[in-house]
C-alpha positions as CSV (number, residue, x, y, z in Angstrom):
1,M,24.7,35.4,-16.5
2,T,22.1,37.7,-18.1
3,D,21.7,41.4,-17.1
4,G,23.0,40.6,-13.6
5,W,20.7,37.6,-13.1
6,T,21.8,34.0,-12.9
7,I,19.6,31.6,-14.8
8,R,19.2,28.6,-12.6
9,K,18.8,25.2,-14.2
10,P,16.2,22.8,-12.8
11,T,17.8,20.0,-10.9
12,A,15.0,17.6,-11.3
13,L,12.5,16.6,-14.0
14,L,9.3,14.6,-14.1
15,V,8.9,13.3,-17.7
16,L,5.6,11.8,-18.6
17,A,5.1,9.1,-21.2
18,D,3.2,11.6,-23.4
19,G,6.3,13.8,-23.6
20,T,5.3,16.3,-21.0
21,V,8.3,17.7,-19.1
22,I,7.8,19.1,-15.6
23,E,10.7,21.0,-14.0
24,G,11.6,21.3,-10.3
25,E,14.3,21.0,-7.6
26,G,15.8,17.7,-6.9
27,I,15.7,16.0,-3.5
28,G,16.6,12.5,-2.4
29,R,18.6,10.1,-4.4
30,E,20.4,11.3,-7.5
31,G,19.6,9.5,-10.7
32,S,16.3,8.4,-12.2
33,A,13.4,6.1,-11.6
34,V,10.6,4.9,-13.8
35,G,7.1,4.2,-12.6
36,E,3.4,5.0,-12.6
37,V,2.4,8.4,-11.3
38,C,-0.5,8.6,-8.8
39,F,-1.6,11.2,-6.3
40,N,-2.2,10.8,-2.6
41,T,-4.5,13.2,-0.7
42,A,-3.3,12.3,2.9
43,L,-2.2,15.3,5.1
44,T,0.1,13.3,7.2
45,G,2.1,10.0,7.2
46,Y,4.4,10.6,4.3
47,Q,6.9,8.0,5.6
48,E,4.3,5.4,5.9
49,I,3.1,6.1,2.4
50,L,6.5,6.0,0.8
51,T,7.4,2.8,2.6
52,D,4.2,0.9,1.8
53,P,5.2,-2.0,-0.4
54,S,1.9,-1.5,-2.3
55,Y,3.5,1.6,-3.9
56,A,6.2,-0.5,-5.6
57,R,7.0,0.9,-9.1
58,Q,5.0,4.1,-8.4
59,I,5.8,7.8,-8.1
60,V,3.6,9.4,-5.5
61,T,2.4,13.0,-6.0
62,F,1.4,14.5,-2.6
63,T,-1.5,16.9,-2.9
64,F,-0.8,18.3,0.5
65,P,1.9,21.0,-0.1
66,H,4.0,20.9,3.1
67,I,5.7,17.5,3.0
68,G,8.7,16.9,5.2
69,N,8.3,19.6,7.8
70,V,8.2,17.0,10.7
71,G,11.3,15.2,9.4
72,A,11.8,11.5,9.4
73,N,12.5,8.7,11.9
74,E,13.1,5.0,12.0
75,E,9.7,4.1,13.5
76,D,7.2,5.4,10.9
77,I,8.0,2.8,8.2
78,E,5.8,0.0,6.9
79,D,7.9,-2.4,4.8
80,L,9.0,-5.5,6.8
81,V,12.7,-5.3,5.7
82,P,13.7,-1.6,5.5
83,A,17.1,-2.5,4.1
84,N,15.4,-3.7,1.0
85,A,13.5,-0.4,0.7
86,H,10.4,-1.8,-0.9
87,G,7.9,1.0,-1.6
88,A,7.5,4.0,-3.8
89,V,10.4,4.7,-6.3
90,G,9.7,8.4,-6.5
91,A,7.9,11.3,-5.0
92,V,6.6,14.7,-6.1
93,F,6.2,17.7,-3.8
94,R,4.8,21.2,-4.1
95,A,6.9,23.1,-1.6
96,E,10.6,23.0,-0.8
97,V,11.3,20.7,2.0
98,T,12.1,22.6,5.2
99,E,14.2,21.7,8.2
100,P,12.4,19.2,10.5
101,S,10.4,20.5,13.5
102,N,9.1,17.6,15.6
103,Y,10.2,15.9,18.8
104,R,10.2,12.5,17.1
105,A,12.4,13.6,14.2
106,A,15.7,11.8,13.9
107,G,16.7,13.6,10.7
108,G,15.5,15.5,7.7
109,L,13.5,14.1,4.8
110,D,16.2,14.7,2.2
111,A,18.7,12.4,4.0
112,W,16.0,9.8,4.6
113,L,15.0,9.8,1.0
114,K,18.6,9.3,0.0
115,K,19.0,6.4,2.4
116,R,15.8,4.8,1.0
117,G,16.9,5.4,-2.6
118,V,13.8,7.5,-3.5
119,V,14.2,10.0,-6.3
120,A,12.1,13.1,-5.6
121,I,11.2,16.5,-7.1
122,S,9.9,19.6,-5.4
123,G,8.6,22.9,-6.6
124,V,5.9,21.2,-8.8
125,D,2.4,22.5,-9.3
126,T,0.9,19.4,-7.8
127,R,-2.7,20.7,-8.2
128,A,-2.2,20.9,-12.0
129,L,-0.5,17.4,-12.0
130,T,-3.4,16.0,-10.0
131,A,-5.9,17.5,-12.4
132,H,-3.9,15.9,-15.3
133,I,-4.1,12.5,-13.6
134,R,-7.9,12.9,-12.9
135,E,-8.6,13.7,-16.6
136,N,-6.1,11.4,-18.3
137,G,-5.4,8.6,-15.9
138,M,-2.2,7.6,-14.1
139,P,0.7,8.1,-16.5
140,N,3.9,6.2,-16.7
141,A,6.8,8.6,-16.1
142,V,10.5,9.0,-15.2
143,V,11.5,11.2,-12.3
144,A,15.2,12.3,-12.6
145,H,17.5,14.2,-10.2
146,S,20.8,15.7,-11.3
147,P,22.4,18.5,-9.1
148,S,24.2,19.8,-12.2
149,G,21.0,20.3,-14.0
150,E,22.2,18.3,-17.0
151,F,19.6,15.8,-18.4
152,D,19.2,13.8,-21.6
153,V,15.5,14.8,-22.0
154,E,15.0,12.8,-25.1
155,A,16.3,9.6,-23.5
156,L,14.0,10.2,-20.5
157,K,11.1,10.6,-22.8
158,R,11.9,7.3,-24.5
159,E,12.3,5.5,-21.2
160,A,8.9,6.8,-19.9
161,A,7.1,5.9,-23.2
162,A,8.7,2.4,-23.3
163,W,7.9,1.3,-19.8
164,S,5.0,-1.3,-20.0
165,G,3.3,-0.2,-16.8
166,L,1.7,-2.2,-13.9
167,V,-0.8,-4.3,-15.9
168,G,0.4,-7.9,-16.0
169,L,3.1,-7.4,-13.4
170,D,3.5,-9.7,-10.4
171,L,5.3,-7.6,-7.8
172,A,4.5,-9.6,-4.7
173,K,7.6,-11.8,-5.0
174,E,9.7,-8.7,-5.4
175,V,8.5,-6.9,-2.3
176,A,7.7,-9.6,0.1
177,S,10.2,-10.5,2.9
178,G,10.5,-13.9,1.2
179,Q,11.0,-15.9,4.4
180,T,9.0,-17.4,7.2
181,S,9.1,-15.3,10.4
182,V,7.1,-14.6,13.6
183,W,5.9,-11.1,14.2
184,D,5.8,-10.1,17.8
185,E,5.5,-6.3,17.8
186,E,2.3,-4.6,19.2
187,P,0.9,-1.2,18.2
188,W,2.7,2.0,19.1
189,R,1.8,3.6,22.4
190,W,2.4,7.2,23.4
191,E,5.7,7.5,25.3
192,G,6.0,3.7,25.2
193,G,6.8,2.9,21.6
194,Y,6.3,-0.6,20.4
195,A,5.8,-3.3,23.0
196,K,6.6,-7.0,22.5
197,A,3.7,-9.5,22.6
198,I,3.4,-12.0,25.4
199,E,1.3,-15.1,25.8
200,P,-0.6,-15.2,22.5
201,R,-4.0,-16.8,22.6
202,C,-4.2,-17.9,18.9
203,T,-2.2,-18.3,15.7
204,V,-2.7,-16.3,12.5
205,V,-0.8,-17.1,9.4
206,A,-0.2,-14.0,7.3
207,I,0.6,-14.6,3.6
208,D,2.9,-11.8,2.7
209,Y,2.3,-10.2,-0.7
210,G,3.8,-7.0,0.5
211,T,2.3,-6.6,4.0
212,K,2.5,-3.5,6.2
213,R,3.8,-3.6,9.7
214,N,0.8,-2.0,11.3
215,I,-1.5,-4.7,10.0
216,L,0.6,-7.3,11.8
217,R,0.8,-5.1,14.9
218,L,-3.0,-4.8,15.2
219,M,-3.3,-8.6,15.0
220,T,-0.6,-9.1,17.5
221,G,-2.2,-6.5,19.8
222,R,-5.3,-8.6,19.8
223,G,-3.5,-11.7,21.1
224,A,-2.3,-13.4,17.9
225,R,0.9,-15.1,17.3
226,V,1.5,-14.0,13.7
227,V,3.4,-16.3,11.4
228,V,4.5,-14.5,8.2
229,L,4.9,-16.7,5.2
230,P,6.1,-15.8,1.6
231,P,3.6,-15.3,-1.2
232,T,4.4,-18.6,-2.8
233,A,3.6,-20.6,0.4
234,T,1.6,-23.8,-0.4
235,P,-1.6,-24.8,1.4
236,D,0.4,-27.5,3.3
237,E,3.0,-25.0,4.4
238,V,0.2,-22.7,5.7
239,M,-1.6,-25.5,7.5
240,A,1.6,-26.9,9.0
241,H,1.4,-23.9,11.5
242,S,-2.1,-25.0,12.7
243,P,-3.6,-21.5,12.1
244,D,-6.7,-20.3,13.8
245,G,-7.0,-17.6,11.2
246,I,-5.4,-16.9,7.8
247,F,-4.6,-13.4,6.6
248,L,-4.1,-12.3,2.9
249,S,-2.0,-9.2,2.9
250,N,-1.9,-6.1,0.8
251,G,0.7,-5.7,-1.9
252,P,1.5,-4.1,-5.3
253,G,1.0,-5.0,-8.9
254,D,-1.7,-6.7,-10.9
255,P,-3.8,-9.1,-8.9
256,A,-4.4,-11.3,-11.9
257,A,-0.7,-11.8,-12.3
258,T,0.0,-12.7,-8.7
259,G,-3.2,-14.7,-8.7
260,E,-1.6,-17.2,-11.2
261,Y,0.0,-18.9,-8.2
262,A,-1.9,-17.4,-5.2
263,V,-5.5,-18.1,-6.3
264,P,-5.2,-22.0,-6.2
265,T,-3.7,-21.7,-2.7
266,I,-6.4,-19.4,-1.5
267,Q,-9.1,-21.8,-2.9
268,A,-7.5,-24.7,-1.1
269,L,-7.3,-22.8,2.1
270,M,-10.9,-21.8,2.0
271,R,-11.9,-25.5,1.9
272,T,-10.2,-26.0,5.3
273,G,-12.9,-23.9,7.0
274,V,-10.3,-21.7,8.8
275,P,-11.4,-18.0,9.1
276,M,-9.8,-15.8,6.4
277,F,-9.4,-12.1,6.1
278,G,-7.9,-10.1,3.2
279,I,-6.9,-6.5,2.7
280,C,-6.2,-4.7,-0.6
281,L,-4.4,-7.1,-2.9
282,G,-5.5,-9.9,-0.6
283,H,-9.1,-8.7,-1.2
284,Q,-8.7,-8.7,-4.9
285,M,-7.1,-12.1,-5.1
286,L,-9.8,-13.5,-2.8
287,A,-12.4,-12.2,-5.3
288,L,-10.5,-13.9,-8.1
289,A,-10.5,-17.1,-6.1
290,L,-14.3,-16.9,-5.7
291,G,-14.8,-16.4,-9.4
292,G,-14.8,-12.6,-9.7
293,K,-12.7,-10.3,-11.9
294,T,-10.5,-7.3,-11.3
295,E,-9.9,-4.3,-13.4
296,K,-7.4,-1.4,-13.7
297,M,-8.7,1.9,-12.4
298,H,-8.6,5.2,-14.2
299,Q,-6.9,7.2,-11.4
300,G,-6.9,4.8,-8.5
301,H,-7.7,5.5,-4.9
302,H,-4.8,6.9,-2.8
303,G,-5.4,8.9,0.4
304,A,-6.7,8.9,3.9
305,N,-10.0,10.7,3.5
306,H,-12.1,8.3,1.4
307,P,-15.7,7.6,2.5
308,V,-16.8,4.0,2.4
309,K,-20.2,2.5,3.4
310,D,-20.4,-0.7,5.3
311,F,-23.6,-2.4,4.3
312,T,-23.5,-4.8,7.3
313,T,-23.8,-1.9,9.8
314,G,-25.2,0.9,7.6
315,K,-22.4,3.2,8.8
316,V,-20.2,5.4,6.7
317,E,-16.5,5.4,7.7
318,I,-13.5,7.5,6.5
319,V,-10.7,5.2,5.4
320,S,-7.2,5.0,4.0
321,M,-6.9,3.8,0.4
322,N,-4.1,2.7,-1.8
323,H,-5.0,0.8,-4.9
324,G,-4.9,1.1,-8.7
325,F,-6.9,-2.1,-9.4
326,A,-10.4,-2.9,-8.1
327,V,-12.8,-5.8,-7.9
328,A,-15.6,-5.7,-10.5
329,A,-18.7,-6.0,-8.2
330,D,-20.9,-7.3,-11.0
331,S,-18.5,-10.2,-11.5
332,L,-19.0,-11.6,-8.0
333,P,-21.1,-14.8,-7.8
334,A,-24.3,-15.2,-5.9
335,S,-22.5,-17.0,-3.1
336,V,-20.6,-13.7,-2.3
337,E,-22.1,-10.6,-0.7
338,E,-20.8,-7.1,-1.3
339,T,-20.2,-5.6,2.1
340,H,-18.5,-2.2,1.4
341,V,-18.7,0.4,-1.4
342,S,-16.8,3.6,-2.1
343,L,-19.0,6.6,-1.9
344,F,-16.7,8.5,-4.3
345,D,-17.3,6.2,-7.3
346,R,-19.3,3.2,-6.1
347,S,-16.4,0.8,-6.7
348,N,-16.4,-2.3,-4.6
349,C,-14.6,-2.1,-1.2
350,G,-15.5,-5.3,0.6
351,L,-17.0,-8.8,0.3
352,K,-17.9,-11.8,2.4
353,V,-18.7,-15.4,1.6
354,K,-22.3,-16.1,2.7
355,D,-21.7,-19.6,4.0
356,A,-18.1,-19.4,5.2
357,P,-16.0,-17.4,7.7
358,V,-14.3,-15.5,4.8
359,F,-14.3,-11.7,4.2
360,S,-12.1,-9.0,2.9
361,V,-11.9,-5.2,2.2
362,Q,-10.2,-3.1,-0.4
363,H,-9.3,-0.2,2.0
364,H,-6.6,-0.2,4.7
365,P,-8.2,-0.6,8.2
366,E,-4.8,-0.5,9.9
367,A,-4.8,3.3,9.4
368,S,-1.1,3.9,8.8
369,P,-1.5,6.6,7.9
370,G,-5.2,7.4,8.2
371,P,-8.3,7.4,10.4
372,Q,-9.1,4.5,12.7
373,D,-12.7,4.1,11.7
374,S,-12.1,0.7,10.3
375,H,-10.2,-0.9,13.2
376,Y,-13.4,-2.9,14.0
377,L,-12.6,-5.1,11.0
378,F,-9.8,-6.7,13.0
379,D,-12.3,-7.4,15.8
380,R,-14.6,-8.9,13.3
381,F,-11.8,-11.3,12.2
382,F,-11.0,-12.3,15.7
383,E,-14.6,-12.9,16.5
384,L,-14.6,-15.4,13.6
385,I,-11.5,-17.0,15.0
386,D,-13.0,-17.3,18.5
387,R,-16.1,-18.9,17.1
388,H,-14.1,-21.3,15.0
389,R,-12.0,-22.3,18.0
390,G,-15.1,-22.8,20.0
391,H,-16.5,-25.1,17.4
392,Q,-13.3,-27.1,17.4
393,T,-13.3,-27.4,21.2
394,Q,-16.9,-28.7,21.1
395,A,-16.0,-31.2,18.4
């Protein structure tokens, strides 16, 4: 007590690897989490963002200040096994989280974060933190929450500085469901929720490196029986399901590390002639399988307002992004055509093989959260499947 005023201790800290200490109010799980700090520019969809397995080992800074005001529910999640809580380990908010106000809310964000095991901090100048990331790159950090306001700051600094980061990490085995399953849920409908698929017209095998639910829903909604296999599935295990199409999913970590076991499988599957579609990590590993290279990005692309040009149509679409690694476009061989490019920094966002039914994109066409400009990519995949099935019938 000083002159009638109570000095309030911060109940949360964000400690960067360079020793910077940012104070705020704690929310979510008590304790601490180490990870890479990125920023996301989406205005909505914080549940989908925080439950996206691609954010494993990351602490998400939301540039939109009012996070949590629509509460939380059990529908707006993206990881396949919610009990495992694969997604972001931490979150950074500008404003204090208010009571929920939305007809779909089943509870508040604080309780939901606690259930998920996410450590979060509010009351942070997220504009300044975003500027720091833009100038210096995505830092390693520790986010800590202690209701008593007691922290061992020096220990947190050491932990942040000691963490090796995402380069060289294979996280697909950590976040994938790890088992074979059949996905039968279709996209969400207004006042109808999620319907179950009936009478599928084809089979798609999805190799799960950390896939999102809405990707599988969009394929199911187009008539596919979607068989989900673990990231270590062999070519024989994939082909045992007689797929009409093969999907390479999104996921976290360094594509070169996951590619150690995934690339030979992808190469073998391409030789079968079955149409193949990759998203995000799947796109990066497809590029590696074709002889390309990937590289760590300075600040990454995370948000739902990124402009991308599709060279095959000449159109510009606004897309959802979430990646910290990118395909080096100049490393792609002559047999591969670059199909999409980011209009923010000209980084590669898509490719296709010139003489095979194989293509992929860096961005997230499932739009969860985000705009639906890129839903046509699923139609493009199913057109290849129908063409392949037609050729098989004629043969």
